[in-house]
PDB file of N, CA, C and O in Angstrom:
ATOM      1  N   MET A   1       0.484  -0.723  -0.179  1.00  0.00           N
ATOM      2  CA  MET A   1       0.109  -0.148  -0.226  1.00  0.00           C
ATOM      3  C   MET A   1       0.905   1.375  -0.384  1.00  0.00           C
ATOM      4  O   MET A   1       2.103   1.239  -0.134  1.00  0.00           O
ATOM      5  N   SER A   2       0.769   1.889  -0.512  1.00  0.00           N
ATOM      6  CA  SER A   2       0.939   3.159  -0.826  1.00  0.00           C
ATOM      7  C   SER A   2       0.648   4.219  -0.443  1.00  0.00           C
ATOM      8  O   SER A   2      -0.550   4.440  -0.266  1.00  0.00           O
ATOM      9  N   GLY A   3       2.009   5.687  -0.062  1.00  0.00           N
ATOM     10  CA  GLY A   3       0.481   6.561   0.715  1.00  0.00           C
ATOM     11  C   GLY A   3       0.172   7.435   0.181  1.00  0.00           C
ATOM     12  O   GLY A   3       0.236   7.325  -1.044  1.00  0.00           O
ATOM     13  N   PHE A   4      -0.385   8.931   0.801  1.00  0.00           N
ATOM     14  CA  PHE A   4      -1.146   9.371   0.321  1.00  0.00           C
ATOM     15  C   PHE A   4      -0.428  10.436  -0.952  1.00  0.00           C
ATOM     16  O   PHE A   4       0.442  11.296  -0.808  1.00  0.00           O
ATOM     17  N   LYS A   5      -1.121  10.026  -2.149  1.00  0.00           N
ATOM     18  CA  LYS A   5      -1.076  11.078  -3.279  1.00  0.00           C
ATOM     19  C   LYS A   5      -1.519  12.675  -3.165  1.00  0.00           C
ATOM     20  O   LYS A   5      -0.657  13.478  -3.523  1.00  0.00           O
ATOM     21  N   GLY A   6      -2.573  13.116  -2.777  1.00  0.00           N
ATOM     22  CA  GLY A   6      -2.879  14.529  -3.088  1.00  0.00           C
ATOM     23  C   GLY A   6      -2.398  15.316  -2.560  1.00  0.00           C
ATOM     24  O   GLY A   6      -1.288  15.130  -2.062  1.00  0.00           O
ATOM     25  N   THR A   7      -3.232  16.850  -2.433  1.00  0.00           N
ATOM     26  CA  THR A   7      -1.936  17.827  -2.213  1.00  0.00           C
ATOM     27  C   THR A   7      -1.788  17.565  -0.554  1.00  0.00           C
ATOM     28  O   THR A   7      -2.669  17.042   0.129  1.00  0.00           O
ATOM     29  N   GLU A   8      -0.990  17.856  -0.247  1.00  0.00           N
ATOM     30  CA  GLU A   8       0.168  17.872   1.131  1.00  0.00           C
ATOM     31  C   GLU A   8      -0.486  19.052   1.852  1.00  0.00           C
ATOM     32  O   GLU A   8      -0.776  20.088   1.254  1.00  0.00           O
ATOM     33  N   GLY A   9      -0.747  18.830   3.382  1.00  0.00           N
ATOM     34  CA  GLY A   9      -0.724  19.809   4.246  1.00  0.00           C
ATOM     35  C   GLY A   9      -2.237  19.898   4.305  1.00  0.00           C
ATOM     36  O   GLY A   9      -3.224  19.531   3.668  1.00  0.00           O
ATOM     37  N   ARG A  10      -1.899  20.594   5.431  1.00  0.00           N
ATOM     38  CA  ARG A  10      -3.623  20.854   6.691  1.00  0.00           C
ATOM     39  C   ARG A  10      -5.039  21.198   5.695  1.00  0.00           C
ATOM     40  O   ARG A  10      -4.964  22.307   5.164  1.00  0.00           O
ATOM     41  N   TRP A  11      -6.074  20.555   5.429  1.00  0.00           N
ATOM     42  CA  TRP A  11      -6.887  21.083   4.572  1.00  0.00           C
ATOM     43  C   TRP A  11      -7.899  21.631   5.513  1.00  0.00           C
ATOM     44  O   TRP A  11      -8.033  21.324   6.697  1.00  0.00           O
ATOM     45  N   ALA A  12      -8.641  22.547   4.774  1.00  0.00           N
ATOM     46  CA  ALA A  12      -9.361  23.676   5.894  1.00  0.00           C
ATOM     47  C   ALA A  12     -10.283  23.702   5.299  1.00  0.00           C
ATOM     48  O   ALA A  12     -10.294  23.066   4.245  1.00  0.00           O
ATOM     49  N   VAL A  13     -11.612  24.545   5.763  1.00  0.00           N
ATOM     50  CA  VAL A  13     -12.715  25.112   5.099  1.00  0.00           C
ATOM     51  C   VAL A  13     -13.134  26.689   5.108  1.00  0.00           C
ATOM     52  O   VAL A  13     -13.412  27.238   6.174  1.00  0.00           O
ATOM     53  N   VAL A  14     -13.158  27.230   4.146  1.00  0.00           N
ATOM     54  CA  VAL A  14     -13.267  28.771   3.967  1.00  0.00           C
ATOM     55  C   VAL A  14     -14.646  28.790   3.371  1.00  0.00           C
ATOM     56  O   VAL A  14     -15.164  27.833   2.796  1.00  0.00           O
ATOM     57  N   ASP A  15     -15.367  30.341   3.622  1.00  0.00           N
ATOM     58  CA  ASP A  15     -16.234  30.306   2.815  1.00  0.00           C
ATOM     59  C   ASP A  15     -15.768  30.797   1.335  1.00  0.00           C
ATOM     60  O   ASP A  15     -14.677  31.352   1.197  1.00  0.00           O
ATOM     61  N   GLY A  16     -16.728  30.547   0.124  1.00  0.00           N
ATOM     62  CA  GLY A  16     -16.423  30.426  -1.147  1.00  0.00           C
ATOM     63  C   GLY A  16     -17.017  31.762  -1.204  1.00  0.00           C
ATOM     64  O   GLY A  16     -17.540  32.535  -0.401  1.00  0.00           O
ATOM     65  N   LEU A  17     -16.701  31.743  -2.636  1.00  0.00           N
ATOM     66  CA  LEU A  17     -17.334  32.764  -3.691  1.00  0.00           C
ATOM     67  C   LEU A  17     -19.068  32.676  -3.338  1.00  0.00           C
ATOM     68  O   LEU A  17     -19.396  31.563  -2.925  1.00  0.00           O
ATOM     69  N   SER A  18     -19.899  33.415  -3.416  1.00  0.00           N
ATOM     70  CA  SER A  18     -21.602  33.859  -2.932  1.00  0.00           C
ATOM     71  C   SER A  18     -21.682  32.961  -1.840  1.00  0.00           C
ATOM     72  O   SER A  18     -20.641  32.871  -1.189  1.00  0.00           O
ATOM     73  N   ALA A  19     -22.794  32.162  -1.407  1.00  0.00           N
ATOM     74  CA  ALA A  19     -22.553  31.294  -0.748  1.00  0.00           C
ATOM     75  C   ALA A  19     -22.091  29.880  -0.151  1.00  0.00           C
ATOM     76  O   ALA A  19     -22.609  29.124   0.671  1.00  0.00           O
ATOM     77  N   GLY A  20     -20.838  29.826  -0.939  1.00  0.00           N
ATOM     78  CA  GLY A  20     -20.415  28.486  -1.027  1.00  0.00           C
ATOM     79  C   GLY A  20     -19.351  28.329  -0.251  1.00  0.00           C
ATOM     80  O   GLY A  20     -18.575  29.190   0.162  1.00  0.00           O
ATOM     81  N   LYS A  21     -19.355  27.141  -0.069  1.00  0.00           N
ATOM     82  CA  LYS A  21     -17.885  26.852   0.835  1.00  0.00           C
ATOM     83  C   LYS A  21     -16.355  26.374   0.156  1.00  0.00           C
ATOM     84  O   LYS A  21     -16.422  25.340  -0.509  1.00  0.00           O
ATOM     85  N   GLN A  22     -15.432  26.811   0.224  1.00  0.00           N
ATOM     86  CA  GLN A  22     -14.134  25.734  -0.734  1.00  0.00           C
ATOM     87  C   GLN A  22     -13.561  24.998   0.518  1.00  0.00           C
ATOM     88  O   GLN A  22     -13.810  25.436   1.641  1.00  0.00           O
ATOM     89  N   VAL A  23     -12.726  23.783   0.319  1.00  0.00           N
ATOM     90  CA  VAL A  23     -11.949  23.153   0.618  1.00  0.00           C
ATOM     91  C   VAL A  23     -10.372  23.485   0.219  1.00  0.00           C
ATOM     92  O   VAL A  23      -9.900  23.255  -0.894  1.00  0.00           O
ATOM     93  N   ILE A  24      -9.708  24.016   1.230  1.00  0.00           N
ATOM     94  CA  ILE A  24      -8.283  24.527   0.627  1.00  0.00           C
ATOM     95  C   ILE A  24      -7.294  23.523   1.217  1.00  0.00           C
ATOM     96  O   ILE A  24      -7.559  22.752   2.140  1.00  0.00           O
ATOM     97  N   SER A  25      -5.971  23.632   0.497  1.00  0.00           N
ATOM     98  CA  SER A  25      -4.900  23.247   1.308  1.00  0.00           C
ATOM     99  C   SER A  25      -4.111  24.821   2.210  1.00  0.00           C
ATOM    100  O   SER A  25      -3.806  25.717   1.422  1.00  0.00           O
ATOM    101  N   GLU A  26      -3.945  24.983   3.061  1.00  0.00           N
ATOM    102  CA  GLU A  26      -3.480  25.972   3.912  1.00  0.00           C
ATOM    103  C   GLU A  26      -1.958  25.960   2.991  1.00  0.00           C
ATOM    104  O   GLU A  26      -1.532  26.922   2.351  1.00  0.00           O
ATOM    105  N   SER A  27      -1.527  25.091   3.073  1.00  0.00           N
ATOM    106  CA  SER A  27      -0.350  25.307   2.514  1.00  0.00           C
ATOM    107  C   SER A  27       0.609  25.177   1.531  1.00  0.00           C
ATOM    108  O   SER A  27       1.839  25.167   1.519  1.00  0.00           O
ATOM    109  N   ALA A  28      -0.657  25.035   0.347  1.00  0.00           N
ATOM    110  CA  ALA A  28      -0.119  25.419  -0.668  1.00  0.00           C
ATOM    111  C   ALA A  28      -0.352  26.487  -1.723  1.00  0.00           C
ATOM    112  O   ALA A  28      -1.516  26.796  -1.979  1.00  0.00           O
ATOM    113  N   PRO A  29       0.683  27.095  -2.374  1.00  0.00           N
ATOM    114  CA  PRO A  29       0.783  28.535  -3.308  1.00  0.00           C
ATOM    115  C   PRO A  29      -0.743  28.279  -3.771  1.00  0.00           C
ATOM    116  O   PRO A  29      -1.372  27.373  -4.318  1.00  0.00           O
ATOM    117  N   LYS A  30      -0.999  29.584  -3.250  1.00  0.00           N
ATOM    118  CA  LYS A  30      -2.420  30.293  -3.540  1.00  0.00           C
ATOM    119  C   LYS A  30      -2.985  29.981  -4.983  1.00  0.00           C
ATOM    120  O   LYS A  30      -4.200  29.991  -5.179  1.00  0.00           O
ATOM    121  N   VAL A  31      -2.090  29.707  -5.976  1.00  0.00           N
ATOM    122  CA  VAL A  31      -2.680  29.755  -7.493  1.00  0.00           C
ATOM    123  C   VAL A  31      -3.701  27.962  -7.085  1.00  0.00           C
ATOM    124  O   VAL A  31      -4.788  27.669  -7.585  1.00  0.00           O
ATOM    125  N   ARG A  32      -3.090  27.294  -6.324  1.00  0.00           N
ATOM    126  CA  ARG A  32      -2.795  25.679  -6.398  1.00  0.00           C
ATOM    127  C   ARG A  32      -3.747  25.541  -5.162  1.00  0.00           C
ATOM    128  O   ARG A  32      -3.996  24.362  -4.913  1.00  0.00           O
ATOM    129  N   ARG A  33      -4.326  26.423  -4.346  1.00  0.00           N
ATOM    130  CA  ARG A  33      -4.702  25.670  -2.748  1.00  0.00           C
ATOM    131  C   ARG A  33      -5.638  25.385  -2.949  1.00  0.00           C
ATOM    132  O   ARG A  33      -5.759  24.261  -2.462  1.00  0.00           O
ATOM    133  N   ASN A  34      -6.855  25.787  -3.575  1.00  0.00           N
ATOM    134  CA  ASN A  34      -8.218  24.867  -4.111  1.00  0.00           C
ATOM    135  C   ASN A  34      -8.703  23.553  -3.842  1.00  0.00           C
ATOM    136  O   ASN A  34      -8.598  22.821  -4.826  1.00  0.00           O
ATOM    137  N   ILE A  35      -9.111  23.108  -3.013  1.00  0.00           N
ATOM    138  CA  ILE A  35      -9.116  21.735  -2.868  1.00  0.00           C
ATOM    139  C   ILE A  35     -10.520  20.958  -3.612  1.00  0.00           C
ATOM    140  O   ILE A  35     -10.408  20.015  -4.395  1.00  0.00           O
ATOM    141  N   ALA A  36     -11.611  21.459  -3.264  1.00  0.00           N
ATOM    142  CA  ALA A  36     -13.010  21.301  -3.562  1.00  0.00           C
ATOM    143  C   ALA A  36     -13.870  22.426  -3.679  1.00  0.00           C
ATOM    144  O   ALA A  36     -13.201  23.367  -3.250  1.00  0.00           O
ATOM    145  N   SER A  37     -15.103  22.889  -4.061  1.00  0.00           N
ATOM    146  CA  SER A  37     -15.902  23.769  -3.968  1.00  0.00           C
ATOM    147  C   SER A  37     -16.964  23.435  -3.899  1.00  0.00           C
ATOM    148  O   SER A  37     -17.358  22.850  -4.908  1.00  0.00           O
ATOM    149  N   CYS A  38     -17.996  23.599  -2.739  1.00  0.00           N
ATOM    150  CA  CYS A  38     -18.698  22.971  -1.947  1.00  0.00           C
ATOM    151  C   CYS A  38     -20.077  24.150  -1.763  1.00  0.00           C
ATOM    152  O   CYS A  38     -20.066  25.104  -0.985  1.00  0.00           O
ATOM    153  N   GLY A  39     -21.585  23.652  -3.004  1.00  0.00           N
ATOM    154  CA  GLY A  39     -22.714  24.572  -3.162  1.00  0.00           C
ATOM    155  C   GLY A  39     -23.622  23.533  -2.156  1.00  0.00           C
ATOM    156  O   GLY A  39     -23.278  22.619  -1.408  1.00  0.00           O
ATOM    157  N   GLY A  40     -25.242  24.249  -2.579  1.00  0.00           N
ATOM    158  CA  GLY A  40     -26.347  23.397  -2.108  1.00  0.00           C
ATOM    159  C   GLY A  40     -26.331  23.149  -0.228  1.00  0.00           C
ATOM    160  O   GLY A  40     -25.484  22.894   0.627  1.00  0.00           O
ATOM    161  N   PRO A  41     -27.752  23.398  -0.280  1.00  0.00           N
ATOM    162  CA  PRO A  41     -28.134  22.572   1.761  1.00  0.00           C
ATOM    163  C   PRO A  41     -26.737  22.276   2.287  1.00  0.00           C
ATOM    164  O   PRO A  41     -26.111  23.094   2.961  1.00  0.00           O
ATOM    165  N   LYS A  42     -26.320  21.193   1.987  1.00  0.00           N
ATOM    166  CA  LYS A  42     -25.181  20.351   3.008  1.00  0.00           C
ATOM    167  C   LYS A  42     -23.995  21.285   3.017  1.00  0.00           C
ATOM    168  O   LYS A  42     -23.239  21.389   3.982  1.00  0.00           O
ATOM    169  N   ARG A  43     -23.874  21.952   1.899  1.00  0.00           N
ATOM    170  CA  ARG A  43     -22.679  22.774   1.474  1.00  0.00           C
ATOM    171  C   ARG A  43     -21.484  22.271   2.697  1.00  0.00           C
ATOM    172  O   ARG A  43     -20.652  21.408   2.416  1.00  0.00           O
ATOM    173  N   GLU A  44     -21.530  22.918   4.043  1.00  0.00           N
ATOM    174  CA  GLU A  44     -20.812  22.440   5.339  1.00  0.00           C
ATOM    175  C   GLU A  44     -20.264  21.659   5.622  1.00  0.00           C
ATOM    176  O   GLU A  44     -19.049  21.580   5.804  1.00  0.00           O
ATOM    177  N   HIS A  45     -21.382  20.607   5.760  1.00  0.00           N
ATOM    178  CA  HIS A  45     -21.572  19.276   5.777  1.00  0.00           C
ATOM    179  C   HIS A  45     -20.414  18.501   4.892  1.00  0.00           C
ATOM    180  O   HIS A  45     -19.474  17.813   5.291  1.00  0.00           O
ATOM    181  N   ASN A  46     -20.717  18.771   3.863  1.00  0.00           N
ATOM    182  CA  ASN A  46     -19.406  17.998   2.399  1.00  0.00           C
ATOM    183  C   ASN A  46     -18.316  18.443   2.578  1.00  0.00           C
ATOM    184  O   ASN A  46     -17.286  17.770   2.551  1.00  0.00           O
ATOM    185  N   ALA A  47     -18.412  20.162   2.878  1.00  0.00           N
ATOM    186  CA  ALA A  47     -17.046  20.263   3.173  1.00  0.00           C
ATOM    187  C   ALA A  47     -16.103  19.772   4.157  1.00  0.00           C
ATOM    188  O   ALA A  47     -14.964  19.320   4.034  1.00  0.00           O
ATOM    189  N   ALA A  48     -16.852  19.968   5.168  1.00  0.00           N
ATOM    190  CA  ALA A  48     -16.129  19.567   6.298  1.00  0.00           C
ATOM    191  C   ALA A  48     -15.494  17.557   6.234  1.00  0.00           C
ATOM    192  O   ALA A  48     -14.566  17.100   6.900  1.00  0.00           O
ATOM    193  N   LEU A  49     -16.004  17.107   5.654  1.00  0.00           N
ATOM    194  CA  LEU A  49     -16.177  15.653   5.159  1.00  0.00           C
ATOM    195  C   LEU A  49     -14.402  15.252   4.566  1.00  0.00           C
ATOM    196  O   LEU A  49     -13.450  14.528   4.856  1.00  0.00           O
ATOM    197  N   ILE A  50     -14.912  16.532   3.348  1.00  0.00           N
ATOM    198  CA  ILE A  50     -13.297  16.351   2.312  1.00  0.00           C
ATOM    199  C   ILE A  50     -12.487  17.111   3.208  1.00  0.00           C
ATOM    200  O   ILE A  50     -11.601  16.398   3.678  1.00  0.00           O
ATOM    201  N   ALA A  51     -12.453  18.301   3.629  1.00  0.00           N
ATOM    202  CA  ALA A  51     -11.590  18.625   4.776  1.00  0.00           C
ATOM    203  C   ALA A  51     -10.473  17.462   5.149  1.00  0.00           C
ATOM    204  O   ALA A  51      -9.267  17.332   4.937  1.00  0.00           O
ATOM    205  N   ALA A  52     -11.597  16.605   5.880  1.00  0.00           N
ATOM    206  CA  ALA A  52     -10.907  15.676   7.011  1.00  0.00           C
ATOM    207  C   ALA A  52     -10.479  14.288   6.244  1.00  0.00           C
ATOM    208  O   ALA A  52     -10.211  13.229   6.811  1.00  0.00           O
ATOM    209  N   ALA A  53     -10.474  14.541   4.751  1.00  0.00           N
ATOM    210  CA  ALA A  53      -9.934  13.377   4.183  1.00  0.00           C
ATOM    211  C   ALA A  53      -8.783  12.448   4.465  1.00  0.00           C
ATOM    212  O   ALA A  53      -8.739  11.234   4.667  1.00  0.00           O
ATOM    213  N   PRO A  54      -7.409  13.861   4.394  1.00  0.00           N
ATOM    214  CA  PRO A  54      -6.559  12.732   4.829  1.00  0.00           C
ATOM    215  C   PRO A  54      -5.487  13.011   5.749  1.00  0.00           C
ATOM    216  O   PRO A  54      -4.259  12.945   5.701  1.00  0.00           O
ATOM    217  N   GLU A  55      -6.736  13.494   6.988  1.00  0.00           N
ATOM    218  CA  GLU A  55      -6.485  13.017   8.692  1.00  0.00           C
ATOM    219  C   GLU A  55      -7.345  11.513   8.191  1.00  0.00           C
ATOM    220  O   GLU A  55      -6.612  10.784   7.523  1.00  0.00           O
ATOM    221  N   LEU A  56      -8.440  11.086   8.364  1.00  0.00           N
ATOM    222  CA  LEU A  56      -9.417   9.830   7.960  1.00  0.00           C
ATOM    223  C   LEU A  56      -8.003   8.911   7.508  1.00  0.00           C
ATOM    224  O   LEU A  56      -7.478   7.963   8.093  1.00  0.00           O
ATOM    225  N   LEU A  57      -7.712   9.442   6.523  1.00  0.00           N
ATOM    226  CA  LEU A  57      -6.556   7.811   5.512  1.00  0.00           C
ATOM    227  C   LEU A  57      -5.748   7.889   6.528  1.00  0.00           C
ATOM    228  O   LEU A  57      -5.564   6.813   7.097  1.00  0.00           O
ATOM    229  N   GLU A  58      -5.022   9.094   7.091  1.00  0.00           N
ATOM    230  CA  GLU A  58      -4.282   8.591   8.281  1.00  0.00           C
ATOM    231  C   GLU A  58      -4.681   7.761   8.880  1.00  0.00           C
ATOM    232  O   GLU A  58      -4.303   6.595   8.763  1.00  0.00           O
ATOM    233  N   ALA A  59      -6.045   8.397  10.129  1.00  0.00           N
ATOM    234  CA  ALA A  59      -6.164   7.164  11.190  1.00  0.00           C
ATOM    235  C   ALA A  59      -6.108   5.515  10.353  1.00  0.00           C
ATOM    236  O   ALA A  59      -5.411   4.570  10.721  1.00  0.00           O
ATOM    237  N   LEU A  60      -6.935   5.531   9.307  1.00  0.00           N
ATOM    238  CA  LEU A  60      -7.092   4.138   8.875  1.00  0.00           C
ATOM    239  C   LEU A  60      -5.899   3.796   8.788  1.00  0.00           C
ATOM    240  O   LEU A  60      -5.579   3.303   9.870  1.00  0.00           O
ATOM    241  N   LEU A  61      -4.911   3.788   7.956  1.00  0.00           N
ATOM    242  CA  LEU A  61      -3.534   3.895   7.590  1.00  0.00           C
ATOM    243  C   LEU A  61      -3.318   2.908   9.377  1.00  0.00           C
ATOM    244  O   LEU A  61      -3.593   1.738   9.644  1.00  0.00           O
ATOM    245  N   LEU A  62      -2.810   3.863  10.142  1.00  0.00           N
ATOM    246  CA  LEU A  62      -2.424   3.352  11.185  1.00  0.00           C
ATOM    247  C   LEU A  62      -3.029   1.976  12.327  1.00  0.00           C
ATOM    248  O   LEU A  62      -2.471   1.174  13.076  1.00  0.00           O
ATOM    249  N   PHE A  63      -4.940   2.378  11.804  1.00  0.00           N
ATOM    250  CA  PHE A  63      -5.283   1.621  12.450  1.00  0.00           C
ATOM    251  C   PHE A  63      -5.177  -0.157  11.605  1.00  0.00           C
ATOM    252  O   PHE A  63      -5.624  -1.192  12.099  1.00  0.00           O
ATOM    253  N   THR A  64      -4.525  -0.037  10.385  1.00  0.00           N
ATOM    254  CA  THR A  64      -4.810  -1.545   9.804  1.00  0.00           C
ATOM    255  C   THR A  64      -3.416  -1.674  10.082  1.00  0.00           C
ATOM    256  O   THR A  64      -3.311  -2.880  10.305  1.00  0.00           O
ATOM    257  N   SER A  65      -2.102  -1.089  10.224  1.00  0.00           N
ATOM    258  CA  SER A  65      -1.135  -1.042  10.572  1.00  0.00           C
ATOM    259  C   SER A  65      -0.629  -2.173  11.858  1.00  0.00           C
ATOM    260  O   SER A  65       0.013  -3.215  11.989  1.00  0.00           O
ATOM    261  N   LYS A  66      -1.304  -1.300  12.569  1.00  0.00           N
ATOM    262  CA  LYS A  66      -1.413  -1.546  13.699  1.00  0.00           C
ATOM    263  C   LYS A  66      -1.736  -2.986  14.003  1.00  0.00           C
ATOM    264  O   LYS A  66      -1.020  -3.790  14.599  1.00  0.00           O
ATOM    265  N   THR A  67      -3.236  -3.225  13.364  1.00  0.00           N
ATOM    266  CA  THR A  67      -4.004  -4.833  13.473  1.00  0.00           C
ATOM    267  C   THR A  67      -3.487  -5.865  13.016  1.00  0.00           C
ATOM    268  O   THR A  67      -3.566  -7.038  13.379  1.00  0.00           O
ATOM    269  N   GLU A  68      -2.780  -5.220  11.936  1.00  0.00           N
ATOM    270  CA  GLU A  68      -2.093  -6.412  10.993  1.00  0.00           C
ATOM    271  C   GLU A  68      -1.068  -6.913  11.331  1.00  0.00           C
ATOM    272  O   GLU A  68      -0.734  -8.035  10.952  1.00  0.00           O
ATOM    273  N   GLN A  69      -0.250  -6.058  12.241  1.00  0.00           N
ATOM    274  CA  GLN A  69       0.839  -6.677  13.320  1.00  0.00           C
ATOM    275  C   GLN A  69       0.483  -7.203  14.262  1.00  0.00           C
ATOM    276  O   GLN A  69       1.331  -7.721  14.990  1.00  0.00           O
ATOM    277  N   GLY A  70      -0.711  -7.258  14.555  1.00  0.00           N
ATOM    278  CA  GLY A  70      -0.998  -7.587  16.118  1.00  0.00           C
ATOM    279  C   GLY A  70      -1.310  -6.800  17.466  1.00  0.00           C
ATOM    280  O   GLY A  70      -1.797  -7.201  18.523  1.00  0.00           O
ATOM    281  N   PHE A  71      -0.851  -5.505  17.056  1.00  0.00           N
ATOM    282  CA  PHE A  71      -0.983  -4.565  18.167  1.00  0.00           C
ATOM    283  C   PHE A  71      -2.400  -4.749  18.695  1.00  0.00           C
ATOM    284  O   PHE A  71      -3.247  -5.639  18.625  1.00  0.00           O
ATOM    285  N   VAL A  72      -2.283  -3.158  19.429  1.00  0.00           N
ATOM    286  CA  VAL A  72      -3.839  -3.380  19.731  1.00  0.00           C
ATOM    287  C   VAL A  72      -3.379  -1.530  19.685  1.00  0.00           C
ATOM    288  O   VAL A  72      -2.232  -1.124  19.875  1.00  0.00           O
ATOM    289  N   MET A  73      -4.615  -0.614  19.380  1.00  0.00           N
ATOM    290  CA  MET A  73      -4.525   0.855  19.183  1.00  0.00           C
ATOM    291  C   MET A  73      -4.091   1.376  20.922  1.00  0.00           C
ATOM    292  O   MET A  73      -4.690   0.875  21.873  1.00  0.00           O
ATOM    293  N   ASN A  74      -3.120   2.301  21.094  1.00  0.00           N
ATOM    294  CA  ASN A  74      -3.030   2.545  22.181  1.00  0.00           C
ATOM    295  C   ASN A  74      -4.351   4.352  22.122  1.00  0.00           C
ATOM    296  O   ASN A  74      -5.018   4.721  21.156  1.00  0.00           O
ATOM    297  N   GLN A  75      -4.258   4.986  23.437  1.00  0.00           N
ATOM    298  CA  GLN A  75      -4.838   6.323  23.772  1.00  0.00           C
ATOM    299  C   GLN A  75      -4.933   6.738  22.286  1.00  0.00           C
ATOM    300  O   GLN A  75      -5.761   6.632  21.381  1.00  0.00           O
ATOM    301  N   SER A  76      -3.441   7.368  22.494  1.00  0.00           N
ATOM    302  CA  SER A  76      -2.709   8.071  21.487  1.00  0.00           C
ATOM    303  C   SER A  76      -3.081   8.096  19.934  1.00  0.00           C
ATOM    304  O   SER A  76      -3.014   9.026  19.129  1.00  0.00           O
ATOM    305  N   ASP A  77      -3.432   6.971  19.799  1.00  0.00           N
ATOM    306  CA  ASP A  77      -3.710   6.373  18.326  1.00  0.00           C
ATOM    307  C   ASP A  77      -5.259   6.504  18.370  1.00  0.00           C
ATOM    308  O   ASP A  77      -5.665   6.979  17.310  1.00  0.00           O
ATOM    309  N   ILE A  78      -6.289   6.227  19.287  1.00  0.00           N
ATOM    310  CA  ILE A  78      -7.829   6.468  19.195  1.00  0.00           C
ATOM    311  C   ILE A  78      -7.846   7.785  19.274  1.00  0.00           C
ATOM    312  O   ILE A  78      -8.507   8.297  18.370  1.00  0.00           O
ATOM    313  N   ASP A  79      -7.050   9.009  20.505  1.00  0.00           N
ATOM    314  CA  ASP A  79      -7.321  10.354  20.129  1.00  0.00           C
ATOM    315  C   ASP A  79      -7.271  11.018  18.113  1.00  0.00           C
ATOM    316  O   ASP A  79      -8.093  11.713  17.516  1.00  0.00           O
ATOM    317  N   LYS A  80      -6.159  10.497  17.701  1.00  0.00           N
ATOM    318  CA  LYS A  80      -5.737  10.520  16.546  1.00  0.00           C
ATOM    319  C   LYS A  80      -7.331  10.212  15.621  1.00  0.00           C
ATOM    320  O   LYS A  80      -7.738  11.065  14.833  1.00  0.00           O
ATOM    321  N   CYS A  81      -8.026   9.034  15.835  1.00  0.00           N
ATOM    322  CA  CYS A  81      -8.687   8.677  14.943  1.00  0.00           C
ATOM    323  C   CYS A  81     -10.127   9.201  15.193  1.00  0.00           C
ATOM    324  O   CYS A  81     -11.024   9.337  14.361  1.00  0.00           O
ATOM    325  N   LYS A  82     -10.156   9.549  16.948  1.00  0.00           N
ATOM    326  CA  LYS A  82     -11.366  10.380  17.400  1.00  0.00           C
ATOM    327  C   LYS A  82     -10.802  11.996  16.753  1.00  0.00           C
ATOM    328  O   LYS A  82     -11.776  12.646  17.134  1.00  0.00           O
ATOM    329  N   ALA A  83     -10.413  12.443  16.450  1.00  0.00           N
ATOM    330  CA  ALA A  83      -9.974  13.805  15.913  1.00  0.00           C
ATOM    331  C   ALA A  83     -10.662  13.625  14.700  1.00  0.00           C
ATOM    332  O   ALA A  83     -11.761  14.095  14.406  1.00  0.00           O
ATOM    333  N   ALA A  84      -9.978  12.953  14.061  1.00  0.00           N
ATOM    334  CA  ALA A  84     -10.372  12.922  12.262  1.00  0.00           C
ATOM    335  C   ALA A  84     -11.801  12.960  12.437  1.00  0.00           C
ATOM    336  O   ALA A  84     -12.267  14.097  12.360  1.00  0.00           O
ATOM    337  N   ILE A  85     -12.666  11.987  12.664  1.00  0.00           N
ATOM    338  CA  ILE A  85     -13.943  12.190  12.972  1.00  0.00           C
ATOM    339  C   ILE A  85     -14.547  13.113  13.338  1.00  0.00           C
ATOM    340  O   ILE A  85     -15.618  13.547  12.915  1.00  0.00           O
ATOM    341  N   ALA A  86     -13.897  13.479  14.157  1.00  0.00           N
ATOM    342  CA  ALA A  86     -14.903  14.753  14.811  1.00  0.00           C
ATOM    343  C   ALA A  86     -14.740  16.005  13.511  1.00  0.00           C
ATOM    344  O   ALA A  86     -15.730  16.667  13.199  1.00  0.00           O
ATOM    345  N   LYS A  87     -13.599  16.190  12.931  1.00  0.00           N
ATOM    346  CA  LYS A  87     -13.050  16.953  11.584  1.00  0.00           C
ATOM    347  C   LYS A  87     -14.154  16.702  11.142  1.00  0.00           C
ATOM    348  O   LYS A  87     -15.091  17.491  11.269  1.00  0.00           O
ATOM    349  N   ALA A  88     -14.246  15.652  10.590  1.00  0.00           N
ATOM    350  CA  ALA A  88     -15.454  15.605   9.427  1.00  0.00           C
ATOM    351  C   ALA A  88     -16.811  15.448   9.831  1.00  0.00           C
ATOM    352  O   ALA A  88     -17.729  15.215   9.044  1.00  0.00           O
ATOM    353  N   LEU A  89     -16.899  15.544  10.741  1.00  0.00           N
ATOM    354  CA  LEU A  89     -18.727  15.911  11.534  1.00  0.00           C
ATOM    355  C   LEU A  89     -18.480  16.987  11.307  1.00  0.00           C
ATOM    356  O   LEU A  89     -19.447  17.407  10.672  1.00  0.00           O
ATOM    357  N   GLY A  90     -17.434  18.121  11.474  1.00  0.00           N
ATOM    358  CA  GLY A  90     -17.487  19.532  11.334  1.00  0.00           C
ATOM    359  C   GLY A  90     -17.827  19.702  13.353  1.00  0.00           C
ATOM    360  O   GLY A  90     -18.709  20.483  13.712  1.00  0.00           O
ATOM    361  N   ASN A  91     -17.277  19.150  14.080  1.00  0.00           N
ATOM    362  CA  ASN A  91     -16.719  18.952  15.233  1.00  0.00           C
ATOM    363  C   ASN A  91     -15.710  19.394  15.983  1.00  0.00           C
ATOM    364  O   ASN A  91     -15.788  19.354  17.211  1.00  0.00           O
ATOM    365  N   HIS A  92     -14.555  19.905  15.297  1.00  0.00           N
ATOM    366  CA  HIS A  92     -13.638  20.303  15.880  1.00  0.00           C
ATOM    367  C   HIS A  92     -13.661  21.576  16.065  1.00  0.00           C
ATOM    368  O   HIS A  92     -12.744  22.128  16.673  1.00  0.00           O
TER     369      HIS A  92
END
């Protein structure tokens, strides 16, 4: 399994043009920072889920790596997973 190939850096939700939301990479150059644009009545929830994608992937990779090796998740690992879930749900 290979690592993440998408835009690196922390992804965040910001107000887009008009009433939409944008998911951006905070560390990318301004001309390349837009990841996604979300409109419609569920735009905030959809944008939160998209922005959390890198953290959710990291949490799943950690979980599968540990369990495949026969290890259990420690509290720090569980906290990372919970933080990724909270971000995806818009509760960060």
